N, C-alpha and C positions, 0 to 999 in steps of 0.2 A: 694297156694301161701303164706298163713300164718298158721303155726302150733302152737298149744297151748298144754302145758303139765303142769298141775297143781298138779300132784301126789306128788311132793316133799313137799307139805304142809300137806298131810294127816296124817302123824304121830303126828302132833302137834295140831290136831283138836279133840274136844270132840264130838264124833259121837253120843253120847247119846241124844244130843239135835239137831242133824243135821236136822231132818225132819222139825222141826219148823223153822230153819234158811232158809232152801231151800224154804219152802212155803212163807216166808216173802220176800225173794229175788225175787221169781217169781211174787209176788204181786206188788213189786216196778218196776219190768220190765214192767208189764201191765200198771202201772200208767204213765210210760214214753211213752208208745205206745198210750194210750188213751188221754194223755195230762190232767190228773186229779190230778197230784201231786202238791206240792208247787212250785211256780215259773213257772208254765206251760205257762205263757205269754212269757217266754224266750225260747221256744222250736223252734225258727225259724231255728236253725241249722239242724233240721230234716225236716222242711217244705220246705227249698230250695232244698233238695234232693228228696223230694216227687214230686216236680214240677220243674224239671230242666229248666233253662232259657238258651237254646242254643244260642239264639241271644246275650245274654250278654256274654257268654263264647267266642263267635266269635269276639265280639267287643274288649273285653279285650285282646285276643290274637293278634288282629291287632294293637292295641296301643302298646302292648309289643314288637311287631316286630318293630314298628316305633322307640321306645326307643332304642332298641338294634342296630338298623341301624344308628341312629343319635348321640348316646351318647357314651362316654367312661365310664361314671359312672352314675348309678341310685342311688340317695340319698333318702333313705327311712327314714322318720322322724315319730317316734311313740314309744310308750312304752307298755310293757306288751304283751297282745294279738295282739296289732297292729304291732308287729314286730317278736315275737317269732315263730309264725307258718311259715311265709315265710322263715325266716332264717333256721329253721329246715329243710324244704323241699329243699331249695337251697343248703344248706350244705351237705345234704344226697346225692344229685344227682350230685354235681359238682366235678371235679377233685380237689385233694388237692392243686395243685399249678396252679395258673392261668397263662395262656400263650396265646399268639397270634398264629394263625395257617396260614399256606400258602396253598392255594388250586389253582392249575393250574396257579401258578405264581402270584396270587393275594393275598395280605396279608389281612387276616380276623381278626379283632379285637374282643377280648372277652370282653363283658360288665361286669363291676365290679359293684356288688351291695354292698353298704355300708350303715350302719345304724347310725342314730343320734337321739337325743332326748329321748334316753332310759336311761340316767343318767345325772348328772349335772357337769361333769368334765370339767372345763374350758380349761384345757390343751389338752384334747381329741379334743374338738371342734376347738380350735385354730390350732392345727396340722392338723386336717382334712381340713380346709379351705386353709391352705397353700399347702397341697397335691393336692387339686382340681384345683389350679391355672394352667391355660393353657389347661385344659381338657374341653370337651364337657359334660355338666351335665344336667341331669333331675332330678326333685324333686318329690317324692310322699309323701305328707304329710297326716297322717292318724290320725284322731281324730274325735270322735263323736261330741264333744262340741267345740273343738278348744281352750279350756281354761285350759286343764290339764297342770300343770306347766312345766314339763320336755320338752315335745315336743313343747309347745307353746313358751317357751324361745328360744329353738334351732331354730324354724321356723322364729321367728322374726329376728334373726341374720342372718340366711341363706337366707331369702327372700331379705334382704337388699343387701347381697353379690351378689345374683343372678341378681338383678335389676341393679347393677353397671356394670355387665359384659355381659349381653345378651340382645340384642334388642328384641328378641322374647321370653322374659321371661315368658309372660302369657301363652305361648304354653308349655313351658318347665316345669311348675309347674302344677301338677294334685293333686287334693284334693280328699281324700276318707273320706266322713263325713256324717252327718245326711241329711235326705232328704229335710228338710224344715226349720230347726232351728239351732241355735248355731252360735258362733262367726266365725268358719271357714266357714260355709255355707254363711254367710253374706259377708265375705271377698272375697270368691270365685266368688260370683255374681258381686261384685263391680269390681273386677279385671279381670274377664273374664276367670278364670281358668276352665279347664275341670274338671268334677267331677264324682265320683262314689259314690254310695249310700251304707252306712252301714245299714242293715236292722234294724228297730226298735226292732225286737224281737230276735236279736242275740247279746249275750254278747261278750266281747272282746276276752276271752280265747276260745270261740267256733267259731271264725270268720275266720279261715284260709281258708275255702272254699267259702268265699264271696270275693268281690273285695279287701278287706283288704289284703288277702294273695295272691290272684290269680294274681293281676297285677304285683307285683315284681317277682312272680315265672315265669310268661309268659315272662317278659322282660329278665329274665336270660336264656330264651331259652328252657324252659321245657313245656311239654304237659299238659296243665291245664285240658283239656277235659278228658284225661285218669286218671288224679288225681281225679277229681270230680266224674266221673262215677265209679271209684273204690270204693269211699265211698257210692255211690248209691247201688252198688252190695252188699257191706257188710251190709248196712242197711236192705236190703231184706233178707239176710241170717240170721240176728239177730232178725228178727220178730218172729221166732219160740221160744218157751220156752224150750223144751227139747233139751239137747245137746248144749246149748247156751253158748259159751265161755265167753261172756261178763258177764252173770249172774254167771258163775263159778268163774271168776276172782273176781267180786264184793263180792260175798258171802264168799269167803275164806278170802279176806282182812277184811271183817267185823268180821268174826268169830275169827280171830287172834286178831283183835283190842279189842274185848270183852274179850279176855283171857289175856289182858295186854300188847300186842305188841304195840310199840309206833312209829315205823319208818319203812317205805318201801324204800329199796334201789333199783333203777333201774340201772343195771350194763350192760354196752355195751362193746363189744370186738372189735368194729370197730369205730375209732374216728369220722367218719363222721356221726354216729348216735348220737353223744353227744348233737347235737342241738335238735333232737327229744326228748331226755331226758330233756332238759331245757323246752320245750314246755309242756311236760308231767307234770313236776314239778309245773308249774303254774297252769295247769288245775286241778290237784288233790289238791294242796295246797289251792287255793282260793275256791274251790268247797266244800271241806270237813272240812277245819280248822275252825270250828265254835263251840261256846257253850262248849268249853273245850274238843271237840271231834276231830277225825280224825287221820290218820297215817301221820307223818311228811315225806314228799317226799324228797329224796336226790338222786343224780346221781353220779355213779362212772364210770370212763373210764379205762377199763383193757386192757392190763395187767399193764399199768402205775400205777394206784392207788392200785394194789396189793403190791407195794413197799412202800406205804405210809399208806394206811388204812387197808391193808391186815391183819395185826396183830389183829386189833380190830374186823374186820369182822369175823375172825376165832375164836377168843377167848375172846372177850369183853362181855359186857352185852347182855344177850340173849333176847333182846327185839325187835329185828329187823327181818323183812321179806325181802328176796331178790328175785327180778324178773329179769331174764336175758333176754336181747333183743339182739338177735343174727342174723347176716347176714350169711346165709348158703353159698353163693357164693360170693367171693371177685373178684375184677376186675383183679387182677394180679395172675400169676402162677409163681412168682419169685422162682428160685431154689437155694438151698444152695450148694455152690461149695465145692469140696474136697480141702484139703490143706495138702501137703506132710508133712509138719512140725507138724501139728495137736497140736500146743501149747495150744490152747483153748479147746482141747479135744472134738471138736464138729464133728469129721468126721463120728460119728454114725448118724448124720443127713444129710450127703452128699446125694444129689439127691432128698431130700424131699422138698416139697414146703413150703414157709413161711406160706401159708394158713393152711397147715396141722398142723404145729406147733402151730398156733393160736387156731385151733380147739381143739388141745390137752390141751392147756392152759385153755380153756373154760370148757372142760369136767373135768379136774382135779380140777379146782376151784369149780365148782358146787358140785362135789362129796365131796371135803374136807369140804366145808362150810356146807353141809348137815349133814356130820358126826360130825361137830363141833357144832351142835344144831341150825342151822339156816333153817327155812322153806324156800324152794326155789320153784320158778315157772320159766317156760321158754316160751318165744314167739320167734318163728323163722320165719324170712323172707326168702323164698326160693331165692328171688332175691330183690334187692333194686331198684325199679323203680317207676314211678308215680302211676301206678295202685295199687301196694302193699302199698305205703304210704297213698294213699287215704283210703284204707281199714283199715289200722292201725289207722288213725285218727278217723274214725267213731267208731271203736271198743273201743277206750279209751274214747271217748265222751259218748257213751252209757253206758259204764261200770261205769263211775264216777257219771253219773245221777242215776243209780240204787243204787250205793254205798251211795250216799248222802241221798237217801230216806230211806235206811236201817238204817242209823245213826240217822234219825229223823231231818235232817237239810234241808234247801233249798239249793240245789247245785248250784243255778244260781245267787245268790247275793254275795256280798263281803263287808259287812258293816265295817269289821275291817280295810280295806284299808284306810278309811278316817281318822283314828285316828292320824297317823303320819302327815297328811296334816294339820290338825287343829293346831297341836303343831308348825309345821314349819311355817305356815302363821302367827301365833302369833309372832313368833321370827322376821319375816320379816316385821311386821307392817301392814299386811293387815287387814282392818276392817271387 
């Protein structure tokens, strides 16, 4: 279901020290499995897979169905890991263009999932509220504390808007928050909101397989059980040390980091996977970017970005690693028609599928970048479905944990995130 090819990095590695790096990577892997490394109290993203809560999955699926049947829009309020995971999965599985469908003469509406509280744009929120007028809206507010500025401000405004428009507002607002403490927990108990729990031992960027991500994904109509158990299956496969692709990925990234490489570009050839890239970017950026260490994670969507960043990728500074995330099977088999005039000179492609051309673009790009001095890696999804995405989520979570330990940092904290907040709160007059 997922294939890995890391051989494109081999020409750039110093194999004279390879055995030592491999041993260190395997030791880091064992520390993840045994829970003996730094930040081990945050390994709940593994524990939830070791003891699946099927009753919780069924409950979330049922509430998701309620939302999809009663609402036109699910408004998810959160920032960082509180929205990037669900957005990545929903975007990967959804059609590019939302539309209603008719079945047996009955019009079936498609639920729209919209995000708020992930930035501070007044224009965005004003236009969003105007767009929601006249629609049936549910809200899922996601915050452990309830006091993170961006989602807290958005929720204060949206809660007031909801209370003015819906008599059953308390049913339409669902909070995903801490089990026992925090402002959002207190407010939920006061107002009678339904709640889901963010486990104490799961950090935000690792939370997509908790109610944080699962409720929006279920409401969007996707199979959260297949998603969850795809991750369970990958966890079992990655328990081994030999032939472990998560170790192979982590140790190659580390070896290149130690040779002076500073950036990893995740390049996708299917735009619907760009959201997975955004989730990956937070996961690796927050987990490894500490103490002056870590590869800077960046995302490119091809072939679009080949016409903007392609020159730099091909011939700029040779300090970057490129990982291609490829979907083997696309949804469409759209054919290129023949044109008698052939003014564009494309008749040589007549009868070819657009998917074949996209595949050729990927193969040509990877070959050219490798020849241009860029170490390349390839992760191929045989199909993009819930199970495959669940597997991919766990693969990256395990790999970044191993990579953090290799770098000598705690991959589960993010102390640098607080720096901008302190400066911002000072400017706003918060004591």
